[in-house]
N, CA and C atoms as a LAMMPS dump frame, in Angstrom:
ITEM: TIMESTEP
0
ITEM: NUMBER OF ATOMS
573
ITEM: BOX BOUNDS ff ff ff
-5.0000000000000000e+02 5.0000000000000000e+02
-5.0000000000000000e+02 5.0000000000000000e+02
-5.0000000000000000e+02 5.0000000000000000e+02
ITEM: ATOMS id mol type element x y z
1 1 1 N 55.625 -178.924 -413.714
2 1 2 C 54.931 -177.859 -412.936
3 1 3 C 55.949 -176.97 -412.219
4 2 1 N 55.532 -175.771 -411.943
5 2 2 C 56.421 -174.798 -411.351
6 2 3 C 56.486 -174.954 -409.848
7 3 1 N 57.734 -174.96 -409.313
8 3 2 C 57.961 -175.01 -407.934
9 3 3 C 58.517 -173.658 -407.49
10 4 1 N 57.893 -173.005 -406.49
11 4 2 C 58.363 -171.703 -405.997
12 4 3 C 58.85 -171.816 -404.639
13 5 1 N 59.691 -170.861 -404.287
14 5 2 C 60.221 -170.867 -402.885
15 5 3 C 61.287 -169.816 -402.76
16 6 1 N 61.973 -169.829 -401.664
17 6 2 C 63.078 -168.86 -401.428
18 6 3 C 64.426 -169.641 -401.227
19 7 1 N 65.446 -168.933 -401.609
20 7 2 C 66.781 -169.466 -401.484
21 7 3 C 67.604 -168.419 -400.743
22 8 1 N 68.352 -168.829 -399.8
23 8 2 C 69.268 -167.906 -399.071
24 8 3 C 70.693 -168.325 -399.455
25 9 1 N 71.498 -167.334 -399.862
26 9 2 C 72.851 -167.565 -400.252
27 9 3 C 73.735 -166.677 -399.424
28 10 1 N 74.811 -167.294 -398.822
29 10 2 C 75.778 -166.454 -398.144
30 10 3 C 76.909 -166.06 -399.113
31 11 1 N 77.319 -164.818 -398.958
32 11 2 C 78.401 -164.301 -399.831
33 11 3 C 79.626 -164.087 -398.956
34 12 1 N 80.765 -164.614 -399.416
35 12 2 C 81.925 -164.531 -398.557
36 12 3 C 82.477 -163.105 -398.429
37 13 1 N 83.104 -162.83 -397.316
38 13 2 C 83.654 -161.512 -397.099
39 13 3 C 84.835 -161.165 -398.106
40 14 1 N 85.382 -162.181 -398.711
41 14 2 C 86.494 -162.032 -399.695
42 14 3 C 85.921 -161.793 -401.142
43 15 1 N 84.606 -161.671 -401.313
44 15 2 C 83.983 -161.611 -402.611
45 15 3 C 84.555 -160.484 -403.428
46 16 1 N 84.841 -160.778 -404.731
47 16 2 C 85.293 -159.799 -405.67
48 16 3 C 84.175 -159.57 -406.675
49 17 1 N 83.931 -158.304 -406.921
50 17 2 C 82.784 -157.969 -407.833
51 17 3 C 82.963 -158.699 -409.175
52 18 1 N 81.781 -159.249 -409.652
53 18 2 C 81.76 -159.908 -410.925
54 18 3 C 82.09 -161.418 -410.847
55 19 1 N 82.431 -161.924 -409.678
56 19 2 C 82.844 -163.317 -409.535
57 19 3 C 81.886 -164.05 -408.658
58 20 1 N 81.794 -165.343 -408.83
59 20 2 C 81.086 -166.254 -407.957
60 20 3 C 82.122 -167.182 -407.394
61 21 1 N 82.622 -166.886 -406.183
62 21 2 C 83.662 -167.697 -405.614
63 21 3 C 83.072 -169.07 -405.159
64 22 1 N 83.671 -170.142 -405.764
65 22 2 C 83.234 -171.495 -405.459
66 22 3 C 84.523 -172.341 -405.2
67 23 1 N 84.366 -173.462 -404.518
68 23 2 C 85.593 -174.298 -404.268
69 23 3 C 86.097 -174.9 -405.597
70 24 1 N 87.396 -175.25 -405.581
71 24 2 C 88.029 -175.878 -406.739
72 24 3 C 87.334 -177.199 -406.994
73 25 1 N 87.101 -177.447 -408.237
74 25 2 C 86.468 -178.736 -408.68
75 25 3 C 87.018 -179.08 -410.031
76 26 1 N 87.448 -180.326 -410.117
77 26 2 C 87.868 -180.861 -411.404
78 26 3 C 87.497 -182.303 -411.468
79 27 1 N 86.65 -182.632 -412.304
80 27 2 C 86.12 -184.018 -412.536
81 27 3 C 85.593 -184.552 -411.229
82 28 1 N 86.336 -185.498 -410.565
83 28 2 C 85.845 -186.083 -409.348
84 28 3 C 86.487 -185.475 -408.091
85 29 1 N 87.408 -184.548 -408.314
86 29 2 C 88.062 -183.859 -407.221
87 29 3 C 87.243 -182.58 -406.884
88 30 1 N 86.826 -182.5 -405.642
89 30 2 C 86.075 -181.285 -405.226
90 30 3 C 86.42 -180.902 -403.788
91 31 1 N 86.893 -179.716 -403.626
92 31 2 C 87.167 -179.256 -402.304
93 31 3 C 85.885 -178.82 -401.553
94 32 1 N 85.945 -178.819 -400.244
95 32 2 C 84.724 -178.524 -399.399
96 32 3 C 84.44 -177.03 -399.466
97 33 1 N 83.153 -176.66 -399.312
98 33 2 C 82.74 -175.272 -399.281
99 33 3 C 83.208 -174.682 -397.998
100 34 1 N 83.596 -173.393 -398.062
101 34 2 C 83.967 -172.642 -396.884
102 34 3 C 83.228 -171.285 -396.974
103 35 1 N 82.23 -171.049 -396.102
104 35 2 C 81.526 -169.785 -396.214
105 35 3 C 82.38 -168.508 -396.139
106 36 1 N 83.582 -168.662 -395.632
107 36 2 C 84.516 -167.488 -395.516
108 36 3 C 85.158 -167.205 -396.872
109 37 1 N 85.085 -168.213 -397.804
110 37 2 C 85.721 -168.059 -399.063
111 37 3 C 84.764 -168.245 -400.29
112 38 1 N 83.611 -168.89 -400.053
113 38 2 C 82.737 -169.315 -401.155
114 38 3 C 81.318 -168.91 -400.956
115 39 1 N 80.585 -168.716 -402.092
116 39 2 C 79.195 -168.625 -402.043
117 39 3 C 78.606 -169.957 -401.593
118 40 1 N 77.644 -169.924 -400.695
119 40 2 C 77.085 -171.169 -400.134
120 40 3 C 75.552 -171.02 -400.035
121 41 1 N 74.823 -172.038 -400.481
122 41 2 C 73.369 -172.1 -400.224
123 41 3 C 73.184 -172.406 -398.802
124 42 1 N 72.555 -171.548 -398.052
125 42 2 C 72.336 -171.793 -396.63
126 42 3 C 70.903 -172.258 -396.343
127 43 1 N 69.991 -172 -397.249
128 43 2 C 68.589 -172.405 -397.061
129 43 3 C 67.816 -172.453 -398.426
130 44 1 N 67.106 -173.563 -398.61
131 44 2 C 66.199 -173.656 -399.749
132 44 3 C 64.862 -174.067 -399.185
133 45 1 N 63.868 -173.165 -399.357
134 45 2 C 62.553 -173.369 -398.737
135 45 3 C 61.492 -173.283 -399.781
136 46 1 N 60.772 -174.39 -399.977
137 46 2 C 59.625 -174.412 -400.92
138 46 3 C 58.464 -173.72 -400.326
139 47 1 N 57.85 -172.782 -401.126
140 47 2 C 56.685 -172.089 -400.723
141 47 3 C 55.668 -172.274 -401.848
142 48 1 N 54.523 -172.825 -401.493
143 48 2 C 53.487 -173.034 -402.527
144 48 3 C 52.953 -171.735 -403.05
145 49 1 N 52.591 -171.721 -404.316
146 49 2 C 52.005 -170.613 -405.071
147 49 3 C 51.633 -169.359 -404.267
148 50 1 N 50.444 -169.375 -403.662
149 50 2 C 49.949 -168.144 -403.02
150 50 3 C 50.828 -167.774 -401.82
151 51 1 N 51.392 -168.688 -401.119
152 51 2 C 52.347 -168.354 -400.007
153 51 3 C 53.593 -167.603 -400.553
154 52 1 N 54.067 -168.101 -401.688
155 52 2 C 55.242 -167.437 -402.306
156 52 3 C 54.948 -166.036 -402.684
157 53 1 N 53.865 -165.735 -403.33
158 53 2 C 53.51 -164.401 -403.778
159 53 3 C 53.198 -163.511 -402.597
160 54 1 N 52.584 -164.117 -401.551
161 54 2 C 52.384 -163.346 -400.301
162 54 3 C 53.637 -162.991 -399.641
163 55 1 N 54.701 -163.907 -399.665
164 55 2 C 56.029 -163.578 -399.087
165 55 3 C 56.659 -162.413 -399.855
166 56 1 N 56.467 -162.412 -401.153
167 56 2 C 57.005 -161.322 -401.966
168 56 3 C 56.362 -159.99 -401.54
169 57 1 N 55.008 -160.02 -401.435
170 57 2 C 54.364 -158.818 -401.005
171 57 3 C 54.872 -158.3 -399.645
172 58 1 N 55.068 -159.279 -398.725
173 58 2 C 55.63 -158.905 -397.418
174 58 3 C 56.996 -158.31 -397.514
175 59 1 N 57.818 -158.824 -398.452
176 59 2 C 59.15 -158.272 -398.628
177 59 3 C 59.113 -156.85 -399.151
178 60 1 N 58.126 -156.543 -399.979
179 60 2 C 57.966 -155.167 -400.441
180 60 3 C 57.463 -154.276 -399.367
181 61 1 N 56.634 -154.787 -398.498
182 61 2 C 56.034 -153.995 -397.421
183 61 3 C 57.135 -153.487 -396.495
184 62 1 N 58.31 -154.188 -396.41
185 62 2 C 59.4 -153.803 -395.607
186 62 3 C 60.394 -152.868 -396.327
187 63 1 N 60.115 -152.49 -397.539
188 63 2 C 61.01 -151.676 -398.329
189 63 3 C 60.351 -150.298 -398.626
190 64 1 N 61.241 -149.328 -398.86
191 64 2 C 60.716 -148.001 -399.279
192 64 3 C 60.045 -148.149 -400.628
193 65 1 N 59.047 -147.239 -400.902
194 65 2 C 58.309 -147.344 -402.142
195 65 3 C 59.18 -147.313 -403.385
196 66 1 N 60.281 -146.604 -403.39
197 66 2 C 61.195 -146.558 -404.566
198 66 3 C 61.904 -147.907 -404.778
199 67 1 N 61.889 -148.733 -403.714
200 67 2 C 62.553 -150.054 -403.866
201 67 3 C 61.591 -151.194 -404.108
202 68 1 N 60.417 -150.84 -404.574
203 68 2 C 59.375 -151.852 -404.966
204 68 3 C 59.671 -152.337 -406.374
205 69 1 N 60.908 -152.767 -406.58
206 69 2 C 61.377 -153.198 -407.9
207 69 3 C 61.849 -154.64 -407.721
208 70 1 N 61.968 -155.334 -408.871
209 70 2 C 62.486 -156.692 -408.869
210 70 3 C 63.344 -156.898 -410.102
211 71 1 N 64.263 -157.811 -410.012
212 71 2 C 64.826 -158.284 -411.262
213 71 3 C 64.639 -159.805 -411.259
214 72 1 N 64.341 -160.324 -412.457
215 72 2 C 64.164 -161.772 -412.619
216 72 3 C 65.363 -162.207 -413.475
217 73 1 N 66.206 -163.1 -412.932
218 73 2 C 67.296 -163.693 -413.655
219 73 3 C 66.947 -165.014 -414.249
220 74 1 N 67.165 -165.232 -415.519
221 74 2 C 66.95 -166.462 -416.254
222 74 3 C 68.274 -166.97 -416.674
223 75 1 N 68.714 -168.075 -416.107
224 75 2 C 70.107 -168.584 -416.397
225 75 3 C 70.132 -169.221 -417.822
226 76 1 N 71.351 -169.504 -418.212
227 76 2 C 71.588 -170.037 -419.561
228 76 3 C 71.832 -171.522 -419.567
229 77 1 N 72.385 -171.999 -420.681
230 77 2 C 72.738 -173.367 -420.93
231 77 3 C 73.799 -173.875 -419.898
232 78 1 N 73.716 -175.145 -419.581
233 78 2 C 74.736 -175.808 -418.748
234 78 3 C 74.799 -175.178 -417.37
235 79 1 N 73.657 -174.832 -416.771
236 79 2 C 73.631 -174.236 -415.465
237 79 3 C 72.638 -175.003 -414.605
238 80 1 N 73.127 -175.437 -413.46
239 80 2 C 72.229 -176.127 -412.52
240 80 3 C 71.655 -175.12 -411.561
241 81 1 N 70.653 -175.538 -410.796
242 81 2 C 69.864 -174.704 -409.864
243 81 3 C 70.793 -173.947 -408.927
244 82 1 N 71.686 -174.594 -408.267
245 82 2 C 72.576 -173.982 -407.28
246 82 3 C 73.391 -172.848 -407.938
247 83 1 N 73.94 -173.121 -409.114
248 83 2 C 74.754 -172.089 -409.766
249 83 3 C 73.908 -170.915 -410.184
250 84 1 N 72.618 -171.119 -410.618
251 84 2 C 71.751 -170.03 -410.929
252 84 3 C 71.46 -169.199 -409.645
253 85 1 N 71.32 -169.854 -408.499
254 85 2 C 71.109 -169.142 -407.281
255 85 3 C 72.297 -168.323 -406.909
256 86 1 N 73.501 -168.89 -407.051
257 86 2 C 74.758 -168.112 -406.741
258 86 3 C 74.826 -166.879 -407.648
259 87 1 N 74.562 -167.065 -408.912
260 87 2 C 74.695 -165.891 -409.865
261 87 3 C 73.621 -164.862 -409.537
262 88 1 N 72.437 -165.241 -409.219
263 88 2 C 71.38 -164.245 -408.779
264 88 3 C 71.815 -163.437 -407.606
265 89 1 N 72.336 -164.142 -406.585
266 89 2 C 72.869 -163.459 -405.394
267 89 3 C 74.001 -162.551 -405.72
268 90 1 N 74.898 -162.982 -406.573
269 90 2 C 76.077 -162.174 -406.959
270 90 3 C 75.619 -160.902 -407.676
271 91 1 N 74.658 -161.051 -408.581
272 91 2 C 74.112 -159.891 -409.318
273 91 3 C 73.522 -158.864 -408.322
274 92 1 N 72.625 -159.345 -407.444
275 92 2 C 72.015 -158.479 -406.457
276 92 3 C 72.99 -157.777 -405.559
277 93 1 N 74.009 -158.527 -405.115
278 93 2 C 75.015 -157.961 -404.245
279 93 3 C 75.863 -156.946 -404.953
280 94 1 N 76.407 -157.276 -406.143
281 94 2 C 77.286 -156.418 -406.847
282 94 3 C 76.547 -155.161 -407.357
283 95 1 N 75.298 -155.257 -407.654
284 95 2 C 74.492 -154.097 -408.088
285 95 3 C 73.99 -153.28 -406.958
286 96 1 N 74.175 -153.782 -405.708
287 96 2 C 73.603 -153.105 -404.521
288 96 3 C 72.099 -152.936 -404.741
289 97 1 N 71.485 -153.973 -405.242
290 97 2 C 70.038 -153.932 -405.609
291 97 3 C 69.207 -153.914 -404.365
292 98 1 N 68.299 -152.852 -404.225
293 98 2 C 67.461 -152.661 -403.073
294 98 3 C 66.124 -153.362 -403.181
295 99 1 N 65.742 -153.766 -404.394
296 99 2 C 64.51 -154.439 -404.561
297 99 3 C 64.648 -155.95 -404.217
298 100 1 N 63.794 -156.776 -404.83
299 100 2 C 63.81 -158.212 -404.583
300 100 3 C 64.372 -158.968 -405.817
301 101 1 N 65.515 -159.659 -405.633
302 101 2 C 66.068 -160.416 -406.685
303 101 3 C 65.253 -161.769 -406.798
304 102 1 N 64.892 -162.102 -408.061
305 102 2 C 64.137 -163.313 -408.323
306 102 3 C 64.889 -164.112 -409.341
307 103 1 N 64.824 -165.4 -409.169
308 103 2 C 65.507 -166.317 -410.087
309 103 3 C 64.447 -167.193 -410.747
310 104 1 N 64.536 -167.43 -412.081
311 104 2 C 63.706 -168.464 -412.723
312 104 3 C 64.7 -169.452 -413.222
313 105 1 N 64.614 -170.674 -412.64
314 105 2 C 65.539 -171.754 -413.048
315 105 3 C 64.772 -172.745 -413.894
316 106 1 N 65.075 -172.82 -415.135
317 106 2 C 64.476 -173.799 -416.011
318 106 3 C 65.345 -175.07 -415.987
319 107 1 N 64.815 -176.224 -416.344
320 107 2 C 65.527 -177.522 -416.136
321 107 3 C 66.621 -177.755 -417.167
322 108 1 N 67.708 -177.044 -417.04
323 108 2 C 68.928 -177.353 -417.863
324 108 3 C 69.503 -178.619 -417.372
325 109 1 N 70.128 -179.336 -418.344
326 109 2 C 70.781 -180.589 -418.014
327 109 3 C 72.078 -180.384 -417.143
328 110 1 N 72.544 -179.152 -417.191
329 110 2 C 73.67 -178.79 -416.351
330 110 3 C 74.999 -179.493 -416.781
331 111 1 N 75.075 -179.77 -418.105
332 111 2 C 76.364 -180.453 -418.553
333 111 3 C 76.633 -179.915 -419.936
334 112 1 N 77.948 -179.882 -420.232
335 112 2 C 78.452 -179.34 -421.507
336 112 3 C 77.829 -180.01 -422.72
337 113 1 N 77.685 -181.312 -422.658
338 113 2 C 77.186 -182.072 -423.82
339 113 3 C 75.664 -182.12 -423.861
340 114 1 N 74.981 -181.367 -423.029
341 114 2 C 73.53 -181.33 -422.968
342 114 3 C 72.899 -180.239 -423.795
343 115 1 N 73.647 -179.635 -424.756
344 115 2 C 73.172 -178.448 -425.501
345 115 3 C 71.836 -178.784 -426.209
346 116 1 N 71.759 -179.877 -426.942
347 116 2 C 70.531 -180.191 -427.727
348 116 3 C 69.356 -180.39 -426.789
349 117 1 N 69.582 -181.107 -425.674
350 117 2 C 68.498 -181.333 -424.747
351 117 3 C 68.059 -180.023 -424.102
352 118 1 N 68.998 -179.17 -423.783
353 118 2 C 68.589 -177.845 -423.177
354 118 3 C 67.844 -177.044 -424.205
355 119 1 N 68.238 -177.098 -425.45
356 119 2 C 67.606 -176.359 -426.508
357 119 3 C 66.111 -176.785 -426.615
358 120 1 N 65.849 -178.072 -426.539
359 120 2 C 64.458 -178.572 -426.575
360 120 3 C 63.697 -178.142 -425.306
361 121 1 N 64.341 -178.048 -424.207
362 121 2 C 63.677 -177.726 -422.933
363 121 3 C 63.272 -176.275 -422.911
364 122 1 N 63.913 -175.399 -423.726
365 122 2 C 63.509 -174.013 -423.801
366 122 3 C 62.076 -173.882 -424.294
367 123 1 N 61.685 -174.676 -425.261
368 123 2 C 60.309 -174.616 -425.73
369 123 3 C 59.239 -174.956 -424.648
370 124 1 N 59.584 -175.947 -423.905
371 124 2 C 58.74 -176.421 -422.851
372 124 3 C 58.682 -175.334 -421.696
373 125 1 N 59.801 -174.677 -421.427
374 125 2 C 59.897 -173.78 -420.293
375 125 3 C 59.295 -172.369 -420.503
376 126 1 N 59.226 -171.964 -421.793
377 126 2 C 58.771 -170.589 -422.071
378 126 3 C 57.317 -170.291 -421.539
379 127 1 N 56.372 -171.213 -421.777
380 127 2 C 55.004 -170.886 -421.24
381 127 3 C 55.041 -170.866 -419.673
382 128 1 N 55.885 -171.623 -418.995
383 128 2 C 55.973 -171.588 -417.58
384 128 3 C 56.582 -170.274 -417.085
385 129 1 N 57.582 -169.763 -417.862
386 129 2 C 58.153 -168.479 -417.474
387 129 3 C 57.108 -167.38 -417.717
388 130 1 N 56.369 -167.477 -418.782
389 130 2 C 55.333 -166.501 -419.097
390 130 3 C 54.333 -166.434 -417.909
391 131 1 N 53.844 -167.591 -417.457
392 131 2 C 52.928 -167.641 -416.351
393 131 3 C 53.54 -167.056 -415.078
394 132 1 N 54.78 -167.402 -414.821
395 132 2 C 55.516 -166.916 -413.641
396 132 3 C 55.658 -165.389 -413.713
397 133 1 N 56.028 -164.83 -414.872
398 133 2 C 56.181 -163.398 -414.957
399 133 3 C 54.873 -162.679 -414.808
400 134 1 N 53.795 -163.263 -415.371
401 134 2 C 52.455 -162.659 -415.181
402 134 3 C 52.064 -162.603 -413.738
403 135 1 N 52.357 -163.639 -412.977
404 135 2 C 52.009 -163.65 -411.566
405 135 3 C 52.889 -162.677 -410.795
406 136 1 N 54.178 -162.655 -411.148
407 136 2 C 55.049 -161.651 -410.488
408 136 3 C 54.53 -160.278 -410.717
409 137 1 N 54.164 -159.934 -411.971
410 137 2 C 53.629 -158.618 -412.303
411 137 3 C 52.312 -158.287 -411.597
412 138 1 N 51.458 -159.282 -411.462
413 138 2 C 50.141 -159.013 -410.925
414 138 3 C 50.015 -159.212 -409.374
415 139 1 N 50.876 -160.082 -408.815
416 139 2 C 50.632 -160.493 -407.441
417 139 3 C 51.784 -160.176 -406.482
418 140 1 N 52.89 -159.796 -406.971
419 140 2 C 54.119 -159.689 -406.07
420 140 3 C 54.177 -158.403 -405.285
421 141 1 N 53.604 -157.319 -405.865
422 141 2 C 53.814 -156.016 -405.259
423 141 3 C 54.868 -155.214 -405.894
424 142 1 N 55.597 -155.775 -406.856
425 142 2 C 56.631 -155.055 -407.56
426 142 3 C 55.982 -154.049 -408.52
427 143 1 N 56.534 -152.83 -408.529
428 143 2 C 56.037 -151.807 -409.413
429 143 3 C 56.769 -151.823 -410.76
430 144 1 N 58.12 -152.07 -410.676
431 144 2 C 58.955 -152.172 -411.89
432 144 3 C 59.698 -153.51 -411.777
433 145 1 N 59.771 -154.182 -412.949
434 145 2 C 60.436 -155.452 -413.031
435 145 3 C 61.464 -155.419 -414.157
436 146 1 N 62.626 -155.796 -413.846
437 146 2 C 63.72 -155.889 -414.827
438 146 3 C 63.979 -157.329 -415.131
439 147 1 N 64.21 -157.681 -416.401
440 147 2 C 64.41 -159.005 -416.831
441 147 3 C 65.846 -159.158 -417.3
442 148 1 N 66.563 -160.166 -416.745
443 148 2 C 67.942 -160.388 -417.15
444 148 3 C 68.067 -161.864 -417.551
445 149 1 N 68.463 -162.122 -418.742
446 149 2 C 68.612 -163.45 -419.253
447 149 3 C 70.047 -163.612 -419.748
448 150 1 N 70.565 -164.82 -419.577
449 150 2 C 71.938 -165.13 -420.031
450 150 3 C 71.822 -166.308 -420.988
451 151 1 N 72.602 -166.242 -422.103
452 151 2 C 72.842 -167.334 -423
453 151 3 C 71.506 -167.932 -423.49
454 152 1 N 71.326 -169.203 -423.321
455 152 2 C 70.126 -169.877 -423.789
456 152 3 C 68.884 -169.481 -423.02
457 153 1 N 69.102 -168.905 -421.826
458 153 2 C 67.955 -168.35 -421.086
459 153 3 C 67.222 -167.309 -421.884
460 154 1 N 67.874 -166.699 -422.849
461 154 2 C 67.264 -165.683 -423.721
462 154 3 C 66.243 -166.306 -424.644
463 155 1 N 66.405 -167.609 -424.933
464 155 2 C 65.359 -168.271 -425.799
465 155 3 C 64.122 -168.465 -425
466 156 1 N 64.223 -168.755 -423.723
467 156 2 C 63.087 -168.948 -422.895
468 156 3 C 62.403 -167.585 -422.703
469 157 1 N 63.225 -166.522 -422.446
470 157 2 C 62.667 -165.236 -422.24
471 157 3 C 61.971 -164.678 -423.495
472 158 1 N 62.64 -164.757 -424.682
473 158 2 C 62.013 -164.183 -425.868
474 158 3 C 60.705 -164.842 -426.232
475 159 1 N 60.6 -166.165 -426.057
476 159 2 C 59.345 -166.82 -426.276
477 159 3 C 58.276 -166.404 -425.328
478 160 1 N 58.661 -166.176 -424.048
479 160 2 C 57.689 -165.763 -423.046
480 160 3 C 57.279 -164.301 -423.311
481 161 1 N 58.159 -163.468 -423.791
482 161 2 C 57.875 -162.063 -424.049
483 161 3 C 56.872 -161.915 -425.226
484 162 1 N 57.049 -162.765 -426.203
485 162 2 C 56.06 -162.697 -427.336
486 162 3 C 54.635 -162.862 -426.772
487 163 1 N 54.458 -163.902 -425.926
488 163 2 C 53.128 -164.127 -425.336
489 163 3 C 52.699 -162.966 -424.366
490 164 1 N 53.629 -162.46 -423.606
491 164 2 C 53.383 -161.369 -422.685
492 164 3 C 52.98 -160.085 -423.401
493 165 1 N 53.428 -159.965 -424.697
494 165 2 C 53.096 -158.817 -425.47
495 165 3 C 51.616 -158.644 -425.733
496 166 1 N 50.885 -159.702 -425.45
497 166 2 C 49.418 -159.634 -425.64
498 166 3 C 48.709 -159.269 -424.338
499 167 1 N 49.512 -158.969 -423.25
500 167 2 C 48.957 -158.608 -421.935
501 167 3 C 49.26 -157.119 -421.666
502 168 1 N 48.444 -156.198 -422.26
503 168 2 C 48.766 -154.777 -422.106
504 168 3 C 48.769 -154.265 -420.619
505 169 1 N 48.068 -154.93 -419.749
506 169 2 C 47.922 -154.39 -418.415
507 169 3 C 49.206 -154.633 -417.562
508 170 1 N 50.136 -155.49 -418.007
509 170 2 C 51.354 -155.691 -417.279
510 170 3 C 52.582 -155.157 -417.913
511 171 1 N 52.484 -154.702 -419.132
512 171 2 C 53.654 -154.263 -419.901
513 171 3 C 54.394 -153.077 -419.213
514 172 1 N 53.783 -152.075 -418.676
515 172 2 C 54.54 -150.979 -418.079
516 172 3 C 55.397 -151.442 -416.879
517 173 1 N 55.114 -152.562 -416.336
518 173 2 C 55.9 -152.989 -415.191
519 173 3 C 57.295 -153.541 -415.613
520 174 1 N 57.429 -153.994 -416.844
521 174 2 C 58.692 -154.465 -417.33
522 174 3 C 59.53 -153.272 -417.766
523 175 1 N 60.509 -152.927 -416.986
524 175 2 C 61.255 -151.695 -417.212
525 175 3 C 62.436 -151.917 -418.155
526 176 1 N 63.286 -152.905 -417.851
527 176 2 C 64.466 -153.164 -418.667
528 176 3 C 64.556 -154.626 -419.031
529 177 1 N 65.003 -154.952 -420.187
530 177 2 C 65.243 -156.321 -420.633
531 177 3 C 66.726 -156.359 -421.004
532 178 1 N 67.494 -157.191 -420.227
533 178 2 C 68.912 -157.303 -420.524
534 178 3 C 69.199 -158.73 -421.042
535 179 1 N 69.684 -158.768 -422.257
536 179 2 C 69.974 -160.051 -422.9
537 179 3 C 71.471 -160.236 -422.987
538 180 1 N 72.104 -160.912 -422.034
539 180 2 C 73.51 -161.106 -421.985
540 180 3 C 73.892 -162.321 -422.753
541 181 1 N 74.841 -162.172 -423.675
542 181 2 C 75.326 -163.275 -424.536
543 181 3 C 74.153 -164.12 -425.08
544 182 1 N 73.187 -163.412 -425.733
545 182 2 C 72.007 -164.127 -426.144
546 182 3 C 72.188 -165.229 -427.167
547 183 1 N 71.71 -166.402 -426.879
548 183 2 C 71.766 -167.517 -427.758
549 183 3 C 70.423 -167.59 -428.468
550 184 1 N 70.178 -166.571 -429.274
551 184 2 C 68.881 -166.381 -429.958
552 184 3 C 69.191 -166.069 -431.43
553 185 1 N 68.416 -166.711 -432.335
554 185 2 C 68.515 -166.439 -433.716
555 185 3 C 68.216 -164.95 -433.977
556 186 1 N 69.005 -164.283 -434.86
557 186 2 C 68.836 -162.875 -435.077
558 186 3 C 67.478 -162.567 -435.654
559 187 1 N 66.901 -163.41 -436.466
560 187 2 C 65.535 -163.177 -436.976
561 187 3 C 64.46 -163.232 -435.898
562 188 1 N 64.684 -164.17 -434.953
563 188 2 C 63.717 -164.284 -433.804
564 188 3 C 63.793 -163.025 -432.977
565 189 1 N 65.022 -162.576 -432.764
566 189 2 C 65.257 -161.388 -431.978
567 189 3 C 64.6 -160.163 -432.539
568 190 1 N 64.746 -159.962 -433.832
569 190 2 C 64.169 -158.723 -434.4
570 190 3 C 62.664 -158.859 -434.633
571 191 1 N 62.159 -160.071 -434.7
572 191 2 C 60.722 -160.254 -434.818
573 191 3 C 60.063 -160.071 -433.459
């Protein structure tokens, strides 16, 4: 089942565009996080369905009409929740995005040898992403929605888009679809 909520990420003053600064880590060695040098999750707050979409509407109420946009980032293979949150924050910050950045984190195993398991999980995740995108389009207050998927996240997205293609009332809201390093079969993509 889908869990919704908000995540707050601090971005270090030394941030370089295009990077997600994190502490050195190698196998069992891991340095401590330092908010002056690293992206850090400062708050994770679960908000149940209607409360979540109400919070999104409130976020748009505080923005100019031209900023009633969103991007939804769908992470790829071998990515855990925290890393997806860091990348979403980095994209919003580097793009100077004035709308609401949204992340869809599907249950990747978060390990290099988990490719086959992640591949199977994309089938299960696609209908959940479809439902999530429909609710974002209908209930969030966003006028334009951009979709950004990376790697295997493109499999989740393409399957969801096929189903969303049957929903003509929400299609104009999806403005751009960005498929970065898509791990998608060429025939599936063209179909």
